[in-house]
Every structure is written in structure tokens, then in C-alpha cells.
C-alpha positions as CSV (number, residue, x, y, z in Angstrom):
1,M,5.3,27.1,-1.2
2,N,6.3,23.5,-2.1
3,Y,4.2,20.5,-1.0
4,P,6.6,17.8,-2.0
5,A,5.1,14.5,-0.9
6,Q,1.8,12.7,-0.6
7,I,1.3,9.4,1.2
8,R,-1.6,7.3,0.0
9,A,-2.6,4.4,2.1
10,T,-5.3,1.7,2.0
11,L,-7.0,0.5,5.1
12,T,-9.6,-2.3,4.6
13,T,-11.9,-1.1,1.9
14,T,-11.4,2.7,2.6
15,T,-8.9,4.8,0.8
16,L,-7.0,7.3,2.9
17,L,-4.9,10.3,1.9
18,L,-2.0,10.9,4.2
19,V,-0.2,13.9,3.0
20,G,3.6,13.6,4.1
21,C,5.6,16.5,2.9
22,L,9.3,15.7,3.5
23,V,11.0,19.1,4.2
24,P,8.6,20.7,3.9
25,D,6.7,18.2,5.8
26,C,3.0,17.6,6.5
27,F,0.7,14.8,7.6
28,A,-3.0,14.6,6.7
29,I,-5.8,12.1,6.5
30,A,-9.0,12.5,4.5
31,G,-11.6,10.2,3.2
32,N,-15.1,10.1,1.9
33,A,-17.9,9.7,4.6
34,S,-18.6,6.1,5.0
35,P,-19.5,3.4,7.6
36,E,-15.8,3.0,8.0
37,D,-15.1,6.6,9.2
38,A,-15.4,5.6,12.9
39,E,-12.8,2.8,12.3
40,L,-10.5,5.3,10.6
41,K,-10.8,7.7,13.5
42,D,-10.1,5.0,16.1
43,W,-7.1,3.9,13.9
44,F,-5.7,7.4,13.7
45,D,-6.3,8.0,17.5
46,E,-4.2,5.0,18.5
47,D,-1.1,7.2,18.8
48,T,-2.8,10.5,20.1
49,E,-3.3,11.3,23.7
50,S,-6.6,11.9,25.2
51,G,-6.8,15.4,26.6
52,V,-4.3,17.0,24.2
53,P,-6.1,19.9,22.6
54,Q,-6.4,19.9,18.7
55,A,-5.6,23.0,16.8
56,R,-8.4,24.4,14.7
57,E,-8.0,25.4,11.1
58,G,-4.2,24.9,11.4
59,E,-3.7,27.5,14.1
60,L,-0.2,26.9,15.5
61,V,-0.1,25.7,19.2
62,F,3.3,24.7,20.7
63,L,3.0,21.9,23.3
64,S,4.8,22.2,26.5
65,P,5.2,19.8,28.2
66,P,5.0,17.4,25.2
67,P,2.4,14.7,25.1
68,E,3.3,11.5,26.9
69,S,1.8,9.1,24.4
70,R,3.5,8.1,21.2
71,T,3.6,10.8,18.6
72,L,4.6,10.7,15.0
73,H,8.2,12.0,14.7
74,S,9.8,13.5,11.7
75,I,13.5,13.7,11.9
76,N,15.3,15.9,9.4
77,T,18.9,16.7,8.6
78,V,19.6,19.4,6.1
79,T,23.2,20.0,4.9
80,I,24.2,23.2,3.2
81,T,27.4,23.1,1.2
82,R,29.6,25.6,-0.6
83,T,27.9,24.9,-3.9
84,S,24.5,25.4,-2.2
85,L,25.2,29.2,-2.1
86,D,25.4,29.3,-5.9
87,D,22.6,26.9,-6.9
88,G,20.3,26.6,-3.9
89,W,20.5,22.7,-3.8
90,V,20.9,21.2,-0.3
91,Q,21.2,17.6,0.9
92,V,18.3,16.2,2.8
93,R,18.0,13.1,5.0
94,Q,14.5,12.6,6.5
95,C,13.1,9.9,8.7
96,Y,9.7,9.1,10.0
97,E,9.4,7.1,13.3
98,G,6.0,5.7,14.5
99,L,4.3,5.4,11.2
100,D,0.8,3.9,11.4
101,A,0.2,0.4,10.3
102,V,-1.5,0.1,6.8
103,P,-1.2,-2.6,4.2
104,E,-0.2,-0.3,1.5
105,A,1.2,3.3,1.2
106,E,2.7,5.4,-1.4
107,V,5.0,8.5,-0.9
108,V,4.6,10.9,-3.9
109,Y,7.1,13.8,-4.0
110,Q,6.0,17.1,-5.4
111,Y,9.1,19.2,-5.1
112,K,9.5,21.5,-8.1
113,N,13.2,20.8,-8.0
114,M,14.3,17.4,-6.4
115,R,16.9,14.9,-7.5
116,H,18.7,11.7,-6.4
117,L,15.8,10.3,-4.3
118,R,16.9,7.1,-2.6
119,I,15.8,4.9,0.4
120,Q,18.5,4.8,3.1
121,S,16.7,2.4,5.5
122,K,13.4,1.0,6.6
123,T,12.1,-1.1,9.5
124,N,8.8,-3.0,10.0
125,I,8.0,-2.4,6.2
126,S,7.8,-5.5,4.1
127,Q,8.8,-3.8,0.9
128,A,9.8,-0.2,-0.3
129,V,10.3,0.5,-4.0
130,I,11.2,3.8,-5.8
131,R,9.4,4.5,-9.0
132,E,10.4,7.9,-10.5
133,Q,9.5,10.3,-7.6
134,R,7.4,7.8,-5.7
135,V,8.2,5.4,-2.9
136,Q,5.7,2.5,-2.8
137,L,5.3,0.8,0.6
138,T,3.8,-2.7,1.3
139,G,3.2,-4.1,4.6
140,V,3.6,-1.2,6.9
141,Q,3.5,-2.6,10.5
142,H,3.3,-0.8,13.9
143,D,6.3,1.2,14.9
144,A,7.5,1.3,11.2
145,T,10.3,3.7,10.2
146,L,11.4,5.1,6.8
147,C,14.4,7.1,6.0
148,I,15.1,8.7,2.6
149,Q,17.8,10.8,1.1
150,A,17.6,13.4,-1.7
151,E,18.7,16.8,-2.9
152,V,16.2,19.6,-2.9
153,Q,16.4,23.3,-4.0
154,I,15.2,25.2,-0.9
155,L,18.0,27.8,-0.2
156,Y,16.9,31.1,-1.6
157,P,19.4,34.1,-2.1
158,Q,17.9,37.5,-1.0
159,S,18.3,40.9,-2.5
160,D,20.4,42.1,0.4
161,G,23.0,39.3,-0.1
162,S,21.6,37.1,2.7
163,F,20.1,33.5,2.3
164,L,16.8,32.1,3.4
165,L,16.2,28.4,4.1
166,R,12.5,27.7,4.0
167,N,10.9,24.5,5.5
168,G,7.2,23.8,5.8
169,P,4.4,23.6,6.3
170,F,4.7,20.8,8.8
171,H,1.3,19.5,10.0
172,R,-0.6,16.3,10.9
173,R,-4.3,16.6,10.1
174,F,-7.3,14.4,10.4
175,L,-10.6,15.9,9.0
176,D,-10.9,19.3,10.6
177,G,-8.5,18.6,13.5
178,Y,-4.7,19.1,13.7
179,F,-3.1,16.6,16.0
180,P,0.2,16.7,17.8
181,M,3.5,16.2,15.9
182,H,7.1,16.1,16.8
183,V,9.6,17.6,14.4
184,S,13.4,17.5,14.9
185,M,15.6,19.4,12.4
186,D,19.5,19.6,12.2
187,V,20.8,22.1,9.7
188,R,24.5,21.8,9.1
189,L,26.3,24.7,7.5
190,P,29.8,25.7,6.3
191,S,30.8,27.9,9.2
192,T,33.6,29.6,7.2
193,L,31.0,30.7,4.6
194,L,27.7,31.2,6.4
195,R,26.6,32.9,9.7
196,Y,23.2,32.3,11.3
197,I,21.1,35.5,11.7
198,G,17.8,34.4,13.1
199,I,14.8,32.1,12.8
200,S,11.0,32.4,12.6
201,P,9.2,31.4,14.8
202,E,11.4,32.4,17.7
203,S,12.7,30.0,20.3
204,Q,10.0,29.4,22.9
205,S,8.4,26.6,25.1
206,G,7.7,23.7,22.7
207,F,10.1,25.2,20.0
208,K,13.7,24.8,21.1
209,V,16.6,26.1,19.1
210,D,20.2,25.2,19.8
211,L,23.1,26.8,18.0
212,N,26.8,26.3,17.4
213,D,29.2,27.5,14.6
214,E,28.3,24.6,12.3
215,R,24.8,23.7,13.2
216,V,21.3,24.9,14.0
217,S,19.1,22.4,15.8
218,I,15.4,22.5,16.3
219,D,13.1,20.4,18.5
220,A,9.4,21.2,18.0
221,W,6.3,19.7,19.6
222,F,3.1,21.3,18.3
223,A,-0.4,20.9,16.8
224,G,-1.5,23.0,13.8
225,T,0.7,24.2,10.9
226,L,4.3,25.1,11.4
227,N,6.5,26.9,8.9
228,I,10.3,27.4,9.6
229,E,12.4,30.1,8.0
230,M,16.2,30.5,8.9
231,H,18.2,33.5,7.8
232,F,21.9,33.4,7.1
233,S,24.5,35.9,6.0
234,E,27.8,35.3,4.2
């Protein structure tokens, strides 16, 4: 399983680790015990709603109805092309909305196979610079957004001739708790070449799946760890 991105951020004198895997996607905060821990907890809880249960040890809990408070939103577009069937490379556009405000952050990608990383847009971020497979952010303000584009190799041919598109794990973690997260995904496919077979997990409350001939769309509200696998046939 790939864990392609880490986001490192600095808040006052305490260093945080925010793991932000971009397709697959996760968000986590960790830090050494210190007097600032209470401050970090308050900072992280600014956009979490009181009364929404946390998932323990990554257990997946779909949220229906979704939280009313602001929730970190990961918006993903994955485009499968004709050549993807031969080499497994797909085009990815990924945006975060509602990033937390920190003076500095760094997105470090860890895909085994990733290329052509570029910044498409940013708002409420003073500066964003790509250095190799890193995006260095300065002056991240409240309600900041960041959108990137890249190509990643996540389409896997199967022995029976079908194809598996694997995304995950998606999660947002602070210490031992997994907090609510909103993930949207739009998978675009060549309808004359691929046919959608199924998805895991199945469509349910808190995990909506919409289909048409050229697109599979997902809207998920959850706490815990979410892995998504889509199956296609030629």
C-alpha cells in the first residue's frame, strides 16, 4: 500500500506531523508530549464538531447525516486513459479545502511511481514551491485551499483480465482518535474500453456511489480509515 504524501507543519514552537496522502489520502497529527499539547488539541478541534464520535484504532464509521461543522474536504479527480490500460498510469487532480492555519507546511509525496507533479492553484497560502517531490507552503491561513496535478501508477491489471483501481487509506488522525473527514472522488474512464464492475466498500449511508457510462463518483463522510477499490473489465 502506498503512502504518497506527508505534510509537515510548524505551530509556535511545537512541530506537528500531518500526514496527507494524496490519492491515497490520509491526514494525521502527532507530536511529542509537551505543554503545548493542549494548544494543539484546541487548534485541531476548531473544525471538528462536538458530539461527533471519534473512531478508535482506525475502525471505519460512516457518518449519516454528515457533521454540520466545517470538515476537511479532499476532492479528487482520477482520469483513466487508453494508455492507462497498458502501463497503469492515471492522471490525478487533488484539492484540499479547509486546511488548518499554520505558518509553514510541507507536502512530501511518497508514491513509488509518480511524475509531473505541479501546483494548479492555491488560495489563502502566501507561497507554494515545488522542490523535487515536495510542495513547501508558507503562510497557510484559515480556509486555505491547495490543488495539485500529477500522474500516478495505481491501476493494476488482474490475472482474469480485469483491472483494479486502488485508493487509500484515507484518514484524519490526531493522537489516538480518528476525526471526521469528507472525501469526494470522480473517476473518469474511457467508456468504449472499460466497464465498471463493482466497488468496495459498497454504497451505503455516508458512502454514496453514482454511476454513468463515463464516470464513477463517490461522496464519503466518515471517521476512521477508508480504503476504496474499484473493479473494471475491458
